[in-house]
N, C-alpha and C positions, 0 to 999 in steps of 0.2 A: 447610487444604490442598489443592491440585488438581495435580494432574502432579507432584507433588513441589516446587510450589510456596506458599507463604504468600501468602494472599488476605489482605484487609484484615480480615476476620473473626479471625484467626490476631493483631493488631496492638493494642496499647494505646496510641494514639497521646496522648492529654489529658496537655498541657502536653509536648510532647516539638514539636521542629524536624524535620520531614519535608520531604528534600528528594523534591521531587516531579519524575519527568521526562513531559512531556507529547511529543505533534505534535500539534500546533497548525499544521504550517505550509498555508499556505492562499494562492490566487492573489491576487495585489496588484493594483490602480490606482494606480501610482507620482505620476502627476500629481497625484491629490487626497491619498494617505498614507492609502487603506484599503484593504479587504479587498473581494474580489469575495466570497467565499463563507465560508462559517462553521461548514461540516459537521463537522470534525473538531472545532472546540471547540467545539460544541453537544455532541461524542460523550464528552469529556472530563466536563465539568462533573459526572455521576455520583458521578465519585469526590471532586473538590472539594468540593462540597456537604457529602459524608460526612466529609473529613476535617476543616475546618471547625465540621461541627457537634459534632464530637467532642473540642474543642480545640486538635486540633492546629494549629502555626506551621507553616505551608507554606510551600517555596519552590521556585517552578516554576521548570524549564529546560526550551528550548527550543529550537526551530531553524526561521531562518526564507530561505528559497532557497535552490537547486542545492548539491549539495554538489561538484561540479565547479566551477563557473564562479564566479570570485569577486565576481562584479560584479552577481552576480544575489541577493548577502546584503540581510537589509534587516532594519532592526530591530524587535523587537516590540511595539514600543508600541501601536503600532494593536489590538493583541489584548489586551493588558492593557483598554483599553476598554471590547473585547466580554466577556470575561468579566467584569468588574465588572456590563454589561447581563445577563447570560444570571442569575449568580447574586445580581442583586439583594441584593448590597453592593460595596465596595470592593474593586480589585484593585491594590496596588502595582507600582508598576515603576517602578525602577533602569535608567540607562545604561549598566549596567556586569555582567559576569560572577563575575569571583571579585574584583576588587581589593578594594582597603580600602573603597570606598562600597557597595560588595555586601556586605561583610561584613557592615560595622556595620550596615546597613538589617535584614539576616538578624538579630541580637544585638537590634535592637530590636524585633522582631519582640512580638506579646500573643499569647495562649489567641486563634485563630480565625482569625488575620490571614492573607493569604495578599497571596505579593509574588511578583510575575513579573520574571526576572532578563534582563538583554539577550541578544539572539541569540548562542547558544554555538558556534555557528561564526564566531565573532568571534575565538574561540581557535584558534591553528592546529591544535594537534594536534584538537579535533575537525572538520579537513577528512578528505575521504574520501583524498586525497593522501597526505594524512599515515599514513591509515589504511594504506591499499596498499600504502607504499613501508615502513613499519616493522613492522606486522605485531608489536603486539606482544604478550605472555603476558599472563593475566590479572594476573599479580603487576605488570609492569609498568604498567598502566594503573591502577593502584591508587597509583603513585609521580609518574601524572601530574600538571603543574601543578592543572588544576582540581580535580579529587580531593583533592590535599592542600593545598586553601586553604579547601573548602569543608565536606571531613568533618568534620573538628574541632569544626567548627559543628551539626554534626544529632546528632541521635539515630537517626533511623531512614531510610530508602532505599526508596521507591515508584515503579514503573517502570509506565505509564497506556499506553506509547506502541510497541503492536504495530504499526503504521506504519513503525515504524523498527527494529522486531527483527531485522531479517537483518546492520545495521551493526555495527560492531567498534569504538566510540569510544569514551572514558574515560566523559561523560554516561551514557552505555548500561550499558557491560557495566565500568566502574572501581569503582562506588559499591558494590555487591556485595560488593566483596573486602574490606572495610572495614567497613561498615556491615551489621545486620540488616534486610533485604530484603523486599518482597514484591512481589504485579503489582495493578495497579488495578481496577475494576469493569470498565473500557472492556479491557484487556489480557483480563482473564480472562472475559468474556462471547466475545472474539473467538478466542480460543486454545481453545476448548470448542465454540463454533460448527462451526469451520472441524475440526475433532478428529472432530466428530461426522458432518458431510460424508466423508470421509477413512476413516471406521470402519466407519458403517452404512449410503450411503446408500438411497435407497427406488429401487425399479427400476422402469423404466430409467431413468439417472444417466447426463444428455448436460453435456458440457464443450464452452461457448464458446470460442475463443481466437480473437482476433484484434489489431490496435493495431498500431503500429510498433516498441515495444520488444519485441524478440521473443526474445535468447537465452534466458530461462532456461524461455519456453512452451512452448521443445521439450525442456526437463528434466523440466519440471510434466507435460508428453504421454505422456513414458515412462514416468513413474511411475502415472500412473493407469489409463494403459492396463498396464502389464504387473502389476498388482496388483490388475487388475479392479475398478479404482473407478469407470471410468468402461466403460460399455457403447458410448457413439458419441462423437469428439469432430467438432465442427461447424467448423471453419475457415475465417477470412478474413483482412481487411487482407494483411499481409505472409508471420503465418505460410500462409498459402494458396495465396498465390505461390510461397514456398521450396518447399511440399509439391509443389507441380503442376510447379516445374522438374526439381525432382527425379525425377517421373514421367517425365520428357520430353518434358512438355506446351509449346507453345508459347506462354508469355507475353508477349510483345512482346519488343523491344529494349531498349527506354526499360527498361520493369518490372526487367528483367534489370539493367540500368545501375544503377539509384538502388538495388538490391540489394547490390552490390559496394559503390557508394560508401557505405552505409552500414556496412560492414562483415559483412555477413551471409551470403556465400556462401560462407563454409566451413559453415554452417549447413545446404549444401545435401546432403553427405555423412549428417547425423545424420537427415536426412527421408526420405532414400532408406530408410536401417535400417530407421526408423521404419514405410515402408510395408510393406517385405520382411516385417516379423512383423504388423502389425496393417491392414493395408488393408482390411478386411473391416472395419474397426470407425471409420475414418478418413473422413468425409467434406470432398471441398474444391466448390472454386465452380463452377459450371457457364458462368457467363457475368461478364462485369465489366462498367463503364462508367468511361468519360472525358468529358472535357468537352470542346469544342469551338462557338468563337465563343462562349463562356457558358451554352450548354446540355449538357444531358445526352445521353450518345448511349450505348448499352448494345451488344456485341459479344459473341458467344459464342465460348466459346474454341478457339484458334486462327485464331481469323479479326481479330483485333487489329494493328494498324496497327504496322508497326515504332516511328513516330515517338509513339505515343499514350500517355500514364502513365496506370497504371490507378490509381483513385481511390476504386472502390466495385463490391461485389458484385452483380451485375445480378439483375432481374425473378426470373428463374428459380429461381436460386438462393435466394433472401430468399423465396419461396414454397415451396420445401421445407424451407429452415429452418427456417420458423414451423410445419409438419406436425411437424415429429421436436419442436420444445419443446411444443405444444402437446399432444403423447401421451406425456412423461416424467411420472418422478413427480420427479424431482429434476435443478436445472436449477444450473451452474455459470457464469454469464460472465465473463471478464476480455478486454477490450480492445472494443473497436468495429468495425465491417466495413468502416469506410473514415473518408472525411474527413468527418465528418458535422459539421460546425463549418460549412458551406458548405453552402446549400442543393440546388445540382443533384448533390450525393454523399450526401448523409447518407440513401439514400433505403432502402441497404441494413440500417443503424442500426436506422432507425426499423421498419424491418418485425421485427425479433429483437425489439426491444421492446416493440411494442405484442404480438406473444406472448407474454412474459413477463408483461403486463399481464393476460393474460387465460387464462395455462395453468394448472393445475389442479393444478400440481408444486408441491416447495419448490423457492424460487429463492434465490440467493446472487450477490451482485455485487460483485466486487472491484478495484479499483485507480481511480485516481485520474480516469481518461478514462469510466471504466465508470460512476462514480456522476457524472460531469457529465453524462448520455447520457441517466441515469434521472432526472433534476433537468428536463433540454430537454424531455422526452415525457414530462412529469407522470406519471413512473412508482412516484416512491417511496415513497407507499402501498399498491401491487401487488406491489412487491418484499419478501418473507418477512425476509431479513438484509443489509445494506449494510454489507459490512466497510472500515474503513479503510483499511487495508494495501494498497498497490500489489505491489511488490519483494518485501518481508518475506509477504504473502501466499502471492506464487508459489512464491517459497523453500522457503516452508514445505510448499507440496504437492510438492516436488519430494521429499520426505522429509528435507530438510535438518534437522538441529537447529540451530534458529537462534543466533546468539551469544547474544543477550537473554534467551534460554529457560535455556539453562546459564549465566551469571552469576546469575541469579536463583533456579537451586536450590543453584547454591553459598552465595547470601546467606540463604536459607532457611534452611539448618543454623545458622548462627548466630544467629540467630533463637533455636534449640532449646538452643543453648546460655548465652540469658541466664538 
């Protein structure tokens, strides 16, 4: 047991039916019906190999696609093919989640066999809108259709989906109310690594925060600065722009309009408070890049034309950030410095990742875009730890107790009563 949660070491799974929730949500090529990346699938294979090798009947629950836009949902059938290849044994698939066909397939499993159910988000109660509107209690989670249909067929529940640990949905938080539970190896590893980062980082400890989804980034920034975890925070993307706006700097009308359109203007006040308390520990961009006529054009802060949309940090800022990263002992990164997918605006992100590749610091990467950048720039082997979590990781670093962590602690107590 670690952090009050059972690990696989605390379970006897021989001959038991184990419901295992994984996060194998991956970018898709819809036209070909294939996956563009397999990082998260590869990460959960140690847990699945161990359960299967010990004679468990393994039932996999997973989602695929955005939890807000229904049209982005997709079957998990391609994932079963990838899992079969990675595990070196067949992983069954059924295009049902908790209906009669799924239940019959579960009951037919033999020890060591694995079965992947279809996308759990095809069930309405697994969607975020359902979660946000109803805000079910743990007891109510246990009474949802998914849990009521599948829990009676299982002996144990294992969650290996740290990347989804910030969600409060039945497949993640409902089974623990009924079934003895534990965290899988990936969940255990990520929980331990990030907890260590928060508790005893080697100094100097640098946080690099960027990207376009920034609401939780400001909560995280407050936590790591107030708690003395981060010695310095380097900012890029919309995080840096919002801070500069809060500091009264001119980032251009187009940038301000974009921030308003994305609904982040409310964060300007939060940014102003952070600067009032921690200005000496927050670094903001000194220059920026835009694209005109297909070519990269850089502007110093305060000299950005009103109709120019900022797409990257500039060279001066990149050099500064590289020096900070190379002098650090611990570096945590969440989010790129700009639109790194396009050649004219990838320089800032590339400069940061180049420094991550040759620094002597312990480096931790988190979030989907950060993982994509790590692969793009060939730095996977140079990074000490790559966390599959994005939203969950950020929420964890805000100091919030994640819903799945809370549920697993409850389910671990059920194990002790057996």
